[in-house]
C-alpha positions as CSV (number, residue, x, y, z in Angstrom):
1,X,42.2,6.7,-24.3
2,X,42.0,4.3,-21.4
3,X,41.8,1.4,-23.9
4,X,44.9,2.4,-25.8
5,X,47.3,0.5,-23.6
6,X,50.1,0.2,-26.1
7,X,50.7,3.9,-26.5
8,X,54.4,4.9,-25.8
9,X,53.1,8.1,-24.3
10,X,51.9,6.2,-21.3
11,X,55.5,6.1,-20.1
12,X,55.3,9.9,-19.5
13,X,51.6,10.7,-18.9
14,X,52.2,10.8,-15.1
15,X,55.3,12.9,-15.2
16,X,55.5,16.4,-13.7
17,X,54.2,19.1,-16.0
18,X,51.3,17.0,-17.3
19,X,48.5,19.4,-16.3
20,X,44.9,20.1,-17.1
21,X,43.4,21.1,-19.5
22,X,46.0,20.0,-22.0
23,X,47.3,16.9,-20.4
24,X,50.4,15.3,-21.9
25,X,51.2,17.7,-24.8
26,X,53.6,16.4,-27.5
27,X,52.2,17.7,-30.9
28,X,55.4,16.7,-32.7
29,X,55.5,13.2,-31.3
30,X,59.0,13.6,-29.9
31,X,58.4,11.0,-27.2
32,X,56.6,8.5,-29.3
33,X,59.6,6.2,-29.2
34,X,59.2,6.0,-25.4
35,X,62.9,6.8,-24.9
36,X,63.1,7.7,-21.2
37,X,66.7,9.1,-21.3
38,X,65.8,11.4,-24.2
39,X,62.7,12.5,-22.2
40,X,64.9,13.3,-19.1
41,X,67.3,15.3,-21.2
42,X,64.6,17.4,-22.8
43,X,62.9,17.9,-19.4
44,X,66.2,19.1,-17.9
45,X,66.6,21.5,-20.9
46,X,63.0,22.7,-20.4
47,X,63.6,23.4,-16.7
48,X,66.8,25.2,-17.3
49,X,65.3,27.4,-20.1
50,X,62.3,28.1,-17.9
51,X,64.3,29.1,-14.9
52,X,66.5,31.4,-17.1
53,X,63.4,32.9,-18.7
54,X,61.8,33.6,-15.3
55,X,65.0,35.4,-14.2
56,X,65.0,37.3,-17.6
57,X,61.4,38.5,-17.1
58,X,62.3,39.8,-13.7
59,X,65.4,41.4,-15.2
60,X,63.0,43.3,-17.5
61,X,60.6,44.3,-14.8
62,X,62.8,45.1,-11.8
63,X,64.9,47.9,-13.4
64,X,61.7,49.8,-14.2
65,X,61.3,50.4,-10.5
66,X,64.8,50.4,-9.0
67,X,68.4,50.4,-9.9
68,X,71.6,49.6,-8.0
69,X,73.3,52.8,-6.7
70,X,76.8,53.8,-7.8
71,X,78.9,52.7,-10.8
72,X,78.7,49.6,-13.0
73,X,82.1,50.6,-14.4
74,X,84.0,53.3,-12.4
75,X,86.9,53.2,-14.9
76,X,84.5,54.0,-17.8
77,X,82.2,56.2,-15.8
78,X,79.1,54.1,-16.4
79,X,76.5,54.3,-13.6
80,X,73.8,51.7,-13.2
81,X,71.3,54.5,-13.6
82,X,72.8,55.1,-17.1
83,X,72.1,51.6,-18.4
84,X,68.8,51.4,-20.2
85,X,66.3,48.6,-19.7
86,X,65.9,45.8,-22.2
87,X,68.0,45.0,-25.3
88,X,69.6,48.5,-25.3
89,X,71.6,47.5,-22.3
90,X,73.6,45.0,-24.4
91,X,75.6,47.8,-26.0
92,X,75.8,49.9,-22.8
93,X,77.4,47.4,-20.4
94,X,81.2,47.3,-20.9
95,X,82.8,44.2,-22.3
96,X,84.5,43.5,-19.0
97,X,81.1,43.5,-17.3
98,X,79.7,40.9,-19.7
99,X,82.9,38.8,-19.1
100,X,82.3,38.9,-15.4
101,X,78.6,37.9,-15.8
102,X,79.4,34.9,-18.0
103,X,82.3,33.8,-15.7
104,X,79.9,33.9,-12.7
105,X,77.3,31.9,-14.5
106,X,79.8,29.3,-15.6
107,X,81.2,29.0,-12.0
108,X,77.7,28.5,-10.6
109,X,76.7,25.9,-13.2
110,X,79.9,23.9,-13.0
111,X,80.5,24.2,-9.3
112,X,77.0,24.0,-7.8
113,X,74.5,23.0,-10.4
114,X,76.2,20.0,-12.0
115,X,74.1,17.4,-13.7
116,X,73.7,14.0,-12.0
117,X,72.0,11.3,-14.1
118,X,71.0,9.5,-10.9
119,X,68.8,12.4,-9.9
120,X,65.6,13.8,-11.4
121,X,66.0,16.3,-14.3
122,X,66.7,19.7,-12.9
123,X,67.3,18.4,-9.4
124,X,70.8,19.3,-8.3
125,X,72.6,18.1,-5.1
126,X,73.7,21.6,-4.2
127,X,70.7,23.4,-5.6
128,X,68.4,24.2,-2.8
129,X,64.9,25.6,-2.4
130,X,64.3,28.6,-4.7
131,X,67.7,28.0,-6.3
132,X,69.8,28.9,-3.3
133,X,72.9,26.6,-3.6
134,X,72.8,25.3,0.0
135,X,71.6,21.7,-0.6
136,X,68.2,22.3,1.1
137,X,65.2,20.2,-0.1
138,X,61.4,20.3,0.1
139,X,59.6,17.5,2.0
140,X,58.1,14.8,-0.2
141,X,54.4,14.9,-0.6
142,X,51.6,16.6,-2.5
143,X,52.9,20.1,-1.6
144,X,56.2,19.4,-3.2
145,X,54.6,18.0,-6.3
146,X,52.4,21.0,-6.6
147,X,55.3,23.4,-6.3
148,X,57.3,21.5,-8.9
149,X,54.4,21.6,-11.3
150,X,54.1,25.3,-10.7
151,X,57.7,25.8,-11.5
152,X,57.2,24.1,-14.9
153,X,54.1,26.0,-15.6
154,X,55.6,29.3,-14.7
155,X,58.8,28.5,-16.6
156,X,56.7,27.8,-19.8
157,X,54.8,31.0,-19.4
158,X,58.1,32.9,-18.8
159,X,59.6,31.5,-22.0
160,X,56.6,32.8,-24.0
161,X,56.7,36.2,-22.0
162,X,60.4,36.9,-22.5
163,X,60.1,36.1,-26.2
164,X,57.2,38.6,-26.5
165,X,59.3,41.2,-24.6
166,X,62.2,40.7,-27.0
167,X,60.0,41.2,-30.0
168,X,58.4,44.3,-28.6
169,X,61.7,45.7,-27.5
170,X,63.3,45.0,-30.9
171,X,60.5,46.5,-32.9
172,X,59.7,49.5,-30.8
173,X,63.0,50.2,-28.9
174,X,61.1,50.0,-25.7
175,X,61.1,47.2,-23.2
176,X,57.4,47.6,-22.8
177,X,56.5,47.7,-26.5
178,X,55.1,51.2,-27.0
179,X,53.3,50.8,-30.3
180,X,53.7,54.5,-31.0
181,X,57.5,54.1,-31.2
182,X,57.2,51.4,-34.0
183,X,57.3,54.1,-36.8
184,X,58.6,51.7,-39.4
185,X,55.6,49.3,-39.2
186,X,53.9,48.9,-42.6
187,X,50.7,48.4,-40.8
188,X,50.6,52.1,-40.0
189,X,49.4,52.6,-43.6
190,X,46.1,51.1,-42.5
191,X,45.7,51.7,-38.8
192,X,43.3,54.6,-39.4
193,X,41.1,52.8,-41.8
194,X,37.5,51.9,-41.2
195,X,37.1,48.8,-39.1
196,X,40.0,49.5,-36.8
197,X,38.2,49.4,-33.5
198,X,39.0,49.0,-29.8
199,X,39.9,46.9,-28.0
200,X,41.8,45.0,-30.7
201,X,42.8,47.9,-32.9
202,X,44.3,47.0,-36.3
203,X,44.0,43.2,-36.5
204,X,46.1,41.3,-39.1
205,X,47.5,38.2,-37.3
206,X,48.6,36.6,-40.6
207,X,50.4,39.7,-41.8
208,X,48.5,40.0,-45.0
209,X,49.1,43.7,-45.1
210,X,52.7,43.8,-43.9
211,X,53.9,44.8,-47.4
212,X,51.9,48.0,-47.2
213,X,50.3,47.5,-50.6
214,X,47.4,49.9,-50.7
215,X,45.8,48.5,-53.8
216,X,45.8,45.0,-52.4
217,X,44.3,46.3,-49.1
218,X,41.5,48.0,-51.0
219,X,40.8,44.8,-53.0
220,X,40.6,42.8,-49.8
221,X,38.5,45.4,-48.1
222,X,36.0,45.4,-51.1
223,X,35.8,41.6,-50.9
């Protein structure tokens, strides 16, 4: 790799987020043209999505342990304790509540977290340490670089985590994906078959048995 000096990826191999053991990861070749502005735009998008995903994960976890006291909507008699965790909350929160949430997010983004092309992606003039909009900054140096790399890594993990939470919630009706609640799964036709063993349980990552075809399952089991 050291001899491939003409690679356009060298423009980005020392950027934040290039971490061991993967290094610079671009399997679709989206940066092969070496376009710096396109890279910055994608990095800003990655940071925003990662930050939102981290907050979303906390939004799934925190209500399992504590809720705000009182009413979310006094006029409609909806208490915070009445709002379920996860996707089920979408239909429980009144429309006026969602309107307030989106207005608040819009004000924060347009007033405090405005994009400045002269600054690094995701670095906002008014966006301080830990996202507090007070303009505070971290001192330059290895410590700052380490924390910024950690933010990217945690954001990437959070994006994967929240996607998994959504799928679990959508399939089982539970924010924590209780498999026993997924009664419509076609895999239940085979979960008590021979070969279904702990710790994996019924293992069908390619979904070959998702149609619930018993004859096909028997043929594959015989093979």
